[in-house]
C-alpha positions in Angstrom: -5.6 3.5 19.5 -2.1 3.5 21.1 -0.2 6.7 20.7 3.6 7.3 20.6 4.3 10.7 22.0 7.7 12.2 21.5 9.7 15.4 21.8 12.9 16.9 20.5 14.7 15.1 23.3 13.9 11.7 21.7 15.8 12.5 18.5 19.0 10.4 17.9 21.4 12.3 15.7 24.2 9.9 16.2 23.8 6.1 16.3 26.1 3.1 16.0 27.4 2.4 12.5 26.4 -0.7 10.6 29.6 -2.5 11.7 28.4 -2.1 15.2 25.0 -3.5 14.6 25.4 -6.2 17.2 25.8 -3.4 19.8 22.6 -1.5 18.8 20.1 -0.9 21.6 16.8 -0.2 19.9 15.0 3.0 20.7 11.5 3.1 22.3 10.1 3.8 18.8 11.9 0.8 17.4 10.7 -1.5 20.2 7.1 -0.3 19.7 7.2 -0.7 16.0 8.7 -4.1 16.0 6.4 -5.5 18.7 3.3 -4.1 17.0 4.4 -5.4 13.6 5.3 -8.8 14.9 1.9 -9.0 16.6 0.1 -8.1 13.3 2.1 -11.0 11.7 1.0 -13.4 14.4 -2.7 -12.3 13.9 -2.5 -12.9 10.2 -3.3 -9.3 9.1 -1.0 -9.4 6.1 -1.9 -10.7 2.6 1.0 -13.1 2.8 3.7 -14.2 5.2 7.0 -12.5 4.4 9.3 -15.2 5.8 13.0 -14.7 5.4 13.6 -13.2 1.9 16.2 -14.8 -0.2 18.8 -12.1 -0.6 22.1 -11.6 -2.5 24.5 -8.8 -3.3 24.7 -8.4 -7.0 28.3 -8.6 -8.1 29.7 -5.3 -9.1 31.0 -2.0 -7.5 27.5 -0.7 -6.6 26.7 -3.8 -4.4 23.0 -3.7 -5.3 20.9 -5.7 -2.8 18.5 -8.0 -4.6 15.7 -9.8 -2.7 13.3 -12.3 -4.1 9.7 -11.4 -3.2 7.3 -13.1 -5.7 4.3 -12.8 -3.4 4.3 -9.0 -3.5 3.9 -9.0 -7.3 0.8 -11.2 -7.1 -1.0 -10.3 -3.9 -0.6 -6.5 -3.4 -3.5 -4.0 -3.5 -4.5 -3.0 -7.1 -2.7 0.3 -7.9 -4.8 3.3 -8.8 -4.8 5.0 -12.2 -2.5 8.0 -12.0 -2.3 10.6 -14.8 -0.8 13.7 -13.2 1.8 14.5 -10.5 -0.6 16.8 -8.8 -3.8 14.8 -9.2 -6.4 15.8 -6.6 -7.4 13.5 -3.7 -10.5 11.5 -4.5 -12.4 10.5 -1.3 -14.6 8.0 -3.2 -11.8 5.6 -4.0 -9.5 3.7 -1.7 -7.5 5.8 0.6 -5.9 5.3 4.1 -9.0 6.5 6.0 -10.7 3.3 4.6 -8.2 0.7 5.9 -9.3 -1.9 8.4 -8.6 -0.5 11.9 -6.4 -3.6 12.6 -3.9 -2.3 10.0 -3.2 0.8 12.2 -0.3 0.0 14.5 -0.2 3.3 16.4 -0.3 7.0 16.1 2.7 9.3 16.1 2.1 12.3 18.3 4.7 15.1 18.6 4.7 16.9 21.9 4.1 20.1 20.1 2.6 20.9 16.7 4.9 22.3 14.1 4.6 26.1 14.6 5.4 26.7 10.9 2.8 24.2 9.7 1.3 25.2 6.3 -1.4 22.6 6.3 -5.0 23.9 6.0 -7.0 22.6 9.0 -10.2 22.9 6.9 -9.0 20.1 4.5 -10.4 17.2 6.6 -12.3 14.1 5.6 -14.3 14.0 8.8 -13.3 17.1 10.8 -12.3 15.0 13.9 -9.5 15.6 16.4 -7.9 12.6 14.7 -6.8 14.9 11.9 -3.7 15.9 13.9 -2.5 12.3 14.5 0.1 10.8 12.1 -0.8 7.1 11.5 1.7 4.2 11.3 0.0 1.4 9.3 1.2 -2.0 8.2 1.8 -2.4 4.5 -0.4 -5.5 4.0 1.9 -6.5 1.1 5.2 -6.0 2.8 8.5 -5.8 0.9 10.7 -6.1 4.0 10.6 -6.5 7.8 8.4 -3.9 9.5 7.3 -2.4 6.2 5.0 0.4 7.3 3.1 3.3 5.8 3.6 6.6 7.5 0.5 8.7 6.8 0.8 12.3 8.0 -2.4 13.7 9.4 -4.3 10.8 7.9 -7.8 12.3 8.2 -6.8 15.6 6.5 -6.8 13.5 3.2 -3.8 15.2 1.6 -3.0 13.9 -1.9 0.4 12.3 -2.6 2.5 15.4 -2.9 5.6 16.2 -0.9 4.8 19.0 1.5 7.1 20.7 4.0 5.1 19.4 6.9 5.3 15.8 5.6 9.0 16.1 5.0 9.5 17.4 8.5 7.5 14.5 10.0 9.6 12.0 8.0 12.8 13.5 9.3 11.5 13.3 12.9 10.5 9.7 12.4 13.9 8.8 11.0 15.6 10.4 14.1 13.4 8.4 16.5 15.0 5.1 15.3 18.3 3.8 16.7 18.7 1.3 13.9 21.1 2.2 11.1 19.1 0.2 8.6 15.8 2.1 9.1 14.8 3.9 5.9 11.9 5.9 4.6 10.8 6.4 1.0 8.3 8.5 -1.0 7.0 7.9 -4.5 5.2 10.8 -6.1 2.3 10.3 -8.4 3.6 9.2 -11.8 6.7 7.8 -10.0 4.9 4.5 -9.1 2.9 5.7 -6.1 -0.1 3.3 -6.0 -2.4 5.3 -3.7 -3.1 9.0 -4.0 -3.0 9.7 -0.3 0.1 11.3 1.2 2.3 8.6 2.7 5.9 7.3 3.1 7.1 3.7 3.1 9.3 2.7 6.0 11.2 -0.5 6.8 14.4 -2.0 8.2 17.0 -3.3 5.8 19.8 -5.4 7.3 22.2 -4.7 4.4 24.4 -1.8 3.5 23.5 0.5 0.6 26.2 2.5 -1.1 23.8 5.4 -1.6 24.5 6.2 2.0 28.0 7.3 1.2 28.2 7.8 -2.6 30.0 10.9 -3.8 28.1 14.2 -4.1 28.7 17.7 -5.5 27.3 21.0 -4.2 24.7 22.6 -6.5 23.9 25.6 -4.3 23.6 26.2 -0.6 22.1 23.1 1.1 21.4 21.4 -2.3 23.9 18.8 -3.7 23.7 16.4 -6.6 24.8 12.7 -6.9 28.2 12.7 -8.6 28.2 9.0 -9.7 24.9 7.2 -9.7 22.8 5.7 -12.5 19.9 8.2 -12.0 20.6 11.9 -11.7 19.3 13.3 -8.4 19.6 15.9 -5.7 20.8 15.3 -2.1 20.2 17.1 1.1 21.3 16.4 4.7 20.5 17.1 8.3 23.7 18.7 9.4 24.1 22.2 10.8 20.4 22.9 10.1 17.2 22.6 11.9 14.9 19.8 10.7 12.5 22.6 9.6 15.2 24.2 7.5 16.1 20.9 5.9 12.4 20.0 5.2 11.9 23.4 3.7 14.9 23.1 1.4 13.7 19.7 0.1 10.2 21.0 -0.4 11.4 24.0 -2.4 12.9 21.6 -5.0 10.0 19.3 -4.9 7.7 22.3 -5.5 9.6 23.0 -8.7 9.0 19.4 -9.8 5.3 19.5 -8.9 4.8 22.8 -10.8 6.4 21.3 -13.8 4.7 17.9 -13.6 8.0 16.1 -13.1 7.7 12.8 -11.3 10.0 12.2 -8.4 11.1 9.7 -5.6 12.6 10.5 -2.2 14.9 8.3 -0.2 15.7 9.0 3.5 18.5 7.1 5.2 21.4 7.4 7.7 24.6 8.2 5.9 27.8 10.1 5.8 27.9 13.9 5.6 27.9 15.3 2.1 31.3 16.1 1.0 32.9 13.8 3.6 32.4 10.5 1.7 36.0 9.4 2.1 37.2 11.7 4.7 35.6 11.9 8.1 32.5 9.7 7.6 30.7 12.1 9.9 27.1 10.8 10.3 24.0 12.5 9.1 20.6 11.8 7.6 20.7 11.9 3.8 17.7 12.9 1.7 18.0 11.9 -2.0 15.5 13.4 -4.3 15.3 11.9 -7.8 13.4 13.7 -10.6 12.6 11.1 -13.2 10.6 10.1 -16.2 6.9 9.8 -15.6 5.1 6.5 -15.4 1.4 7.1 -16.4 -1.7 5.1 -15.9 -2.3 2.3 -13.5 0.9 0.7 -12.3 0.8 -3.0 -12.7 3.4 -5.5 -11.7 3.1 -7.3 -15.0 5.5 -4.7 -16.5 7.8 -5.1 -13.5 7.7 -8.9 -13.8 8.8 -8.7 -17.4 12.1 -7.2 -16.4 12.2 -8.5 -12.9 11.3 -5.3 -10.9 9.7 -1.9 -11.0 11.7 1.3 -10.7 10.4 3.1 -7.7 12.2 4.6 -4.7 13.9 1.6 -3.1 15.2 0.3 -6.5 16.7 3.8 -7.3 18.6 3.5 -3.9 20.0 0.1 -4.8 17.5 -2.1 -2.9 15.9 -4.4 -5.5 12.7 -6.4 -4.6 12.6 -8.9 -7.4 9.4 -10.5 -8.7 10.6 -13.7 -10.4 13.0 -16.5 -9.5 14.4 -16.5 -13.1 15.4 -12.8 -12.9 16.8 -13.2 -9.4 19.1 -16.0 -10.5 20.3 -14.1 -13.6 20.4 -10.5 -12.3 23.5 -8.5 -13.2 24.6 -5.0 -12.1 24.9 -3.9 -15.8 21.3 -5.0 -16.5 19.9 -3.2 -13.4 21.8 0.0 -14.1 20.4 0.0 -17.7 16.9 -0.3 -16.4 17.4 2.4 -13.8 18.9 4.8 -16.3 15.7 4.6 -18.4 14.0 6.4 -15.6 16.6 9.2 -15.4 16.2 12.7 -16.8 18.6 13.4 -19.6 21.7 15.5 -18.8 20.2 18.4 -20.6 16.9 18.1 -18.7 18.8 17.8 -15.4 21.0 20.8 -16.1 17.9 22.9 -16.9 16.4 21.8 -13.6 19.6 22.7 -11.7 19.4 26.2 -13.2 15.8 26.5 -11.8 17.0 25.2 -8.4 19.8 27.7 -8.2 17.4 30.5 -9.0 15.1 29.5 -6.2 17.9 29.3 -3.6 19.4 32.7 -4.7 16.2 34.5 -3.9 
């Protein structure tokens, strides 16, 4: 299996802005990802051909990006039954150690292991050296170009919970790309994750998302909150901190959510520095963490088709894969916002959560 080895010297903290997209020179990571993904398309490894998705910007100040993708609703893997945010890993059902080898594009291999790693080396499915490799898989039911699944330490068989190590790897992966539209997302269990095996979604989106620069307010220390968004959420950034410090800060809040069985979604994107939304537009990596109402049971796309979409991480960020032509033709910002708000914690619940977050960061 091909390996992509990298070091801190490969991280790109500053890249051309979206307006300069024509001048972008892809990184070695981007080139490998695109070439491997394109080859998988040519070999017919996907459940359907993505083609060029019909796309429109929904009229309104939030400029939601809607894309018609009817095939994903019909032909994706059957989601698993999920009942708890911290549901244990089950080796007997589908997980990413069972994928066809042709679905593995390459392995991400950092030059040095994270010295602060908290992952237990004993928690392996097969005990092989492969446990230290981070796998980049195709999503056989893609929602956008180069839709991948980033599976940290695939053979360690970690359930779908957000750990510090996983967050650190996701931030490193984001910084390996020179493309402003490269994004990563994480759905917790009960937040529409369909496989209970730790993973992130990644893909390129050639359209701007306002979440990259929407206003924020500081909660405490490195933790901010969205000031004007349909779903209440926390925001962090890679700015003036090491990646490890940022990963640890995000995980400290995620740990509160896990301990209290609160479902959550995480969106990682290039964006402007927090607090600088209309001032300097200094570039950073934004991490948006949405605590949200739980979705229990087996996620099906029938529910999503009834309203046109499901509310998972990309939808919360303003990127809307739409399941039906009828909804795509009629979609309005008001209707989307109303659907998103149903997933949000109430103001009282969120204020209580902020109190817990402040207590953690004051220690």
